C-alpha beads as a LAMMPS data file, in Angstrom:
LAMMPS data file: protein, C-alpha beads

69 atoms
68 bonds

1 atom types
1 bond types

-500.0 500.0 xlo xhi
-500.0 500.0 ylo yhi
-500.0 500.0 zlo zhi

Masses

1 110.0

Atoms # bond

1 1 1 -0.323 4.124 -27.601
2 1 1 -1.306 2.202 -24.639
3 1 1 0.873 2.173 -21.811
4 1 1 2.538 -0.634 -19.879
5 1 1 3.655 -1.945 -16.576
6 1 1 1.947 -2.213 -13.633
7 1 1 -2.029 -0.166 -13.464
8 1 1 -2.567 2.821 -11.282
9 1 1 -2.706 1.990 -7.886
10 1 1 -5.809 4.606 -6.993
11 1 1 -6.996 6.077 -10.249
12 1 1 -7.431 9.687 -8.774
13 1 1 -4.961 10.193 -6.580
14 1 1 -1.339 10.127 -7.391
15 1 1 0.653 7.080 -6.312
16 1 1 3.970 8.511 -3.750
17 1 1 6.805 6.510 -2.956
18 1 1 7.243 4.905 0.028
19 1 1 10.211 3.056 1.339
20 1 1 10.416 1.031 4.464
21 1 1 12.982 -1.167 6.295
22 1 1 11.435 -4.134 8.239
23 1 1 13.684 -6.804 10.476
24 1 1 13.731 -10.374 8.742
25 1 1 11.029 -11.992 10.853
26 1 1 8.662 -9.167 9.756
27 1 1 9.259 -9.416 6.318
28 1 1 9.197 -13.274 6.426
29 1 1 5.341 -13.003 8.281
30 1 1 4.214 -10.410 5.307
31 1 1 5.759 -12.340 3.031
32 1 1 3.712 -15.717 3.845
33 1 1 0.687 -14.189 4.215
34 1 1 0.987 -12.494 0.174
35 1 1 1.713 -15.829 -0.579
36 1 1 -1.043 -17.233 1.140
37 1 1 -3.238 -14.290 -0.500
38 1 1 -1.383 -14.291 -3.892
39 1 1 -0.740 -10.714 -3.715
40 1 1 2.216 -8.955 -3.158
41 1 1 4.360 -7.898 0.080
42 1 1 3.483 -4.417 -0.756
43 1 1 -0.260 -4.729 -1.678
44 1 1 -0.500 -6.481 1.922
45 1 1 0.702 -3.463 3.380
46 1 1 -1.369 -1.183 1.324
47 1 1 -4.409 -3.287 2.367
48 1 1 -3.132 -3.102 6.160
49 1 1 -2.392 0.260 6.053
50 1 1 -5.798 0.893 4.453
51 1 1 -7.525 -1.246 7.766
52 1 1 -5.813 0.863 9.888
53 1 1 -7.060 3.988 8.302
54 1 1 -10.388 2.280 8.702
55 1 1 -10.308 2.246 12.386
56 1 1 -8.466 4.603 13.358
57 1 1 -11.205 7.872 13.344
58 1 1 -8.168 10.792 13.541
59 1 1 -6.584 9.360 10.752
60 1 1 -8.436 11.382 7.362
61 1 1 -7.665 10.729 4.057
62 1 1 -8.837 13.593 1.148
63 1 1 -9.383 11.738 -2.363
64 1 1 -7.128 14.090 -4.705
65 1 1 -5.017 15.280 -2.401
66 1 1 -1.249 14.215 -2.371
67 1 1 1.016 14.442 0.817
68 1 1 4.119 14.957 -0.724
69 1 1 6.364 17.880 0.526

Bonds

1 1 1 2
2 1 2 3
3 1 3 4
4 1 4 5
5 1 5 6
6 1 6 7
7 1 7 8
8 1 8 9
9 1 9 10
10 1 10 11
11 1 11 12
12 1 12 13
13 1 13 14
14 1 14 15
15 1 15 16
16 1 16 17
17 1 17 18
18 1 18 19
19 1 19 20
20 1 20 21
21 1 21 22
22 1 22 23
23 1 23 24
24 1 24 25
25 1 25 26
26 1 26 27
27 1 27 28
28 1 28 29
29 1 29 30
30 1 30 31
31 1 31 32
32 1 32 33
33 1 33 34
34 1 34 35
35 1 35 36
36 1 36 37
37 1 37 38
38 1 38 39
39 1 39 40
40 1 40 41
41 1 41 42
42 1 42 43
43 1 43 44
44 1 44 45
45 1 45 46
46 1 46 47
47 1 47 48
48 1 48 49
49 1 49 50
50 1 50 51
51 1 51 52
52 1 52 53
53 1 53 54
54 1 54 55
55 1 55 56
56 1 56 57
57 1 57 58
58 1 58 59
59 1 59 60
60 1 60 61
61 1 61 62
62 1 62 63
63 1 63 64
64 1 64 65
65 1 65 66
66 1 66 67
67 1 67 68
68 1 68 69
């Protein structure tokens, strides 16, 4: 039977839920960018984090390795 709901973000790496609090103005800016791009606010945040990770050589990601504690 086919699963319903959102597909996995990454087929090879389990997602870890994260909760953040933002000032209203920062959320509003993210919401505006999300609407313009036709994506969700969490997707905008994921893209920004991915870009920071790609630019920052000291941030290393390892496929298939969970950072859960």
